[in-house]
C-alpha positions in Angstrom: -42.3 -104.7 -2.3 -42.9 -103.4 1.2 -41.7 -105.8 4.0 -44.3 -106.9 6.5 -43.2 -106.8 10.1 -44.6 -109.8 12.1 -45.6 -109.5 15.8 -43.7 -111.8 18.1 -45.8 -114.5 19.7 -45.0 -114.5 23.4 -45.7 -116.9 26.2 -46.5 -115.6 29.7 -48.5 -117.2 32.6 -49.9 -120.2 30.6 -51.0 -118.0 27.7 -49.5 -117.6 24.2 -50.1 -114.0 23.3 -50.2 -112.9 19.6 -47.8 -110.0 20.3 -45.1 -108.9 22.8 -47.2 -105.8 23.4 -50.2 -107.9 24.6 -47.9 -109.9 26.8 -46.4 -106.7 28.4 -49.9 -105.5 29.3 -50.5 -108.9 30.8 -47.4 -108.3 33.0 -48.7 -104.9 33.9 -52.0 -106.2 35.0 -50.5 -109.2 36.8 -48.2 -107.0 38.8 -51.2 -105.0 40.0 -53.3 -108.0 40.8 -55.9 -107.2 38.0 -57.4 -110.5 36.9 -57.7 -111.1 33.1 -58.6 -113.8 30.7 -56.9 -113.7 27.2 -59.1 -114.2 24.2 -61.9 -115.6 26.3 -64.8 -115.5 23.7 -65.5 -114.5 20.1 -68.4 -112.6 18.8 -70.2 -112.1 15.5 -70.2 -108.3 14.8 -72.4 -108.8 11.7 -71.0 -106.4 9.0 -67.6 -106.5 10.7 -67.4 -110.4 10.8 -66.1 -112.5 13.7 -64.2 -110.7 16.4 -62.1 -112.1 19.3 -61.4 -109.4 22.0 -57.9 -109.5 23.5 -58.7 -109.4 27.3 -61.7 -109.9 29.5 -61.3 -108.1 32.8 -63.8 -109.9 35.2 -63.4 -107.5 38.2 -64.1 -104.6 35.9 -66.8 -106.4 33.9 -65.2 -105.1 30.7 -63.1 -105.8 27.6 -59.6 -104.5 26.9 -58.3 -104.3 23.3 -54.6 -103.7 22.5 -53.4 -102.1 19.3 -49.9 -101.1 18.3 -50.9 -97.8 16.7 -53.7 -95.3 16.8 -56.8 -97.4 15.9 -58.4 -97.0 12.5 -62.1 -96.0 12.1 -63.0 -99.6 11.5 -61.2 -100.8 14.7 -63.0 -98.1 16.7 -66.3 -99.1 15.1 -65.7 -102.8 16.1 -65.2 -101.7 19.7 -68.4 -99.7 19.6 -70.3 -102.7 18.1 -68.8 -105.0 20.8 -69.8 -102.6 23.6 -73.4 -102.4 22.3 -73.7 -106.1 21.6 -72.3 -107.3 25.0 -73.5 -104.3 27.1 -70.0 -104.1 28.5 -67.5 -101.3 28.4 -64.7 -101.8 25.8 -61.3 -100.2 26.5 -59.1 -99.6 23.5 -55.5 -99.1 24.2 -52.8 -98.3 21.6 -49.1 -97.6 21.5 -46.3 -99.0 23.6 -46.3 -99.4 27.4 -45.4 -95.9 28.7 -42.4 -95.3 30.9 -43.0 -94.5 34.5 -41.3 -91.2 33.9 -43.7 -90.2 31.1 -46.7 -91.2 33.3 -45.4 -89.3 36.4 -44.5 -86.2 34.4 -47.7 -85.8 32.3 -50.0 -88.8 32.6 -49.3 -90.2 29.2 -52.0 -92.7 28.4 -53.5 -93.9 25.2 -56.8 -95.6 26.1 -60.3 -94.9 24.9 -63.4 -96.2 26.6 -66.6 -97.2 24.8 -69.5 -97.4 27.1 -72.9 -98.7 25.9 -75.7 -96.2 26.4 -78.5 -97.9 28.3 -81.8 -96.3 29.0 -84.7 -98.0 30.9 -82.8 -101.3 30.6 -82.4 -101.1 26.9 -79.2 -100.4 24.9 -79.8 -97.3 22.8 -77.6 -98.2 19.9 -74.7 -96.0 20.5 -71.8 -95.6 22.9 -70.3 -92.8 25.0 -66.6 -92.4 24.2 -64.2 -91.2 26.9 -60.4 -90.9 27.6 -59.4 -93.1 30.5 -56.2 -94.0 32.3 -55.0 -96.7 34.7 -55.2 -95.3 38.2 -55.5 -96.3 41.9 -58.2 -95.5 44.4 -56.6 -93.0 46.8 -58.2 -94.8 49.8 -57.8 -98.5 49.2 -55.3 -98.6 46.3 -57.5 -100.8 44.1 -56.5 -100.4 40.4 -58.8 -99.9 37.4 -59.5 -97.6 34.5 -61.2 -94.2 35.0 -61.8 -90.9 33.3 -58.5 -89.1 33.0 -57.0 -91.3 35.8 -59.4 -90.0 38.5 -59.0 -92.6 41.3 -62.2 -91.5 43.0 -64.2 -92.7 40.0 -63.2 -96.4 40.6 -65.9 -96.9 43.2 -68.5 -95.7 40.6 -67.0 -98.2 38.1 -67.5 -101.0 40.7 -63.7 -101.6 41.3 -63.9 -100.8 45.0 -66.4 -99.8 47.7 -64.8 -96.6 48.8 -67.1 -93.5 49.0 -66.1 -89.9 48.2 -67.8 -86.6 48.5 -69.3 -85.1 45.3 -66.8 -82.9 43.6 -63.8 -84.6 45.3 -61.2 -85.8 42.7 -57.8 -87.3 42.9 -55.7 -87.9 39.8 -54.0 -91.2 40.8 -52.5 -92.5 37.6 -49.0 -92.0 39.1 -49.5 -94.1 42.3 -46.3 -95.8 43.2 -47.5 -99.4 42.6 -48.8 -98.4 39.1 -45.5 -96.8 38.2 -43.7 -99.9 39.4 -46.0 -102.1 37.2 -45.1 -100.0 34.2 -41.4 -100.5 34.9 -41.8 -104.2 35.3 -43.9 -104.6 32.1 -41.3 -102.6 30.1 -38.4 -104.6 31.4 -39.8 -108.1 31.3 -37.6 -110.4 29.1 -40.0 -113.3 28.6 -37.0 -115.6 28.2 -37.6 -117.6 31.4 -40.4 -119.6 32.8 -42.4 -117.6 35.4 -44.1 -119.3 38.3 -47.8 -118.8 38.9 -51.1 -119.4 37.2 -53.2 -117.2 34.9 -53.7 -113.6 35.6 
């Protein structure tokens, strides 16, 4: 009989996370000042049943799902259904928090974005899938998720108000404050009470 490994429930900033991995991403976002709400609201995904997304990111107007391994076809389909049903982007992250060295050396990220396709105000019934990374705006330092970690795209995603010339790109996934947040998220012990409210 194969043993089943249970995730460790972890308390952090007034939330009880279902896994240590979710809690580490909460540390990462908190360190960067990215507001989040954990398990804010559930949805009926019809054929896929009831679904409770992990994080709501209000300043990014999107969902963030955390998985411990590469997502199955069904897990990806649920994210697509959630994106279409809520008309919000769903980010699907998998694997452990990367080390600052991995990110600085080669931009290691494991996040897919599912964006609902809307035409003339109506959802078209499918999503555009993209590879994204946490990054910083090269002008104001605001943090968000953008295609391949291009910080200039954050203004188009509504994260900041900075303007850039067409064709100007800055890969900013290795900004110092982002690398520092990865270090803190990986080293958090969760064995002491932390001051502060929710993310």
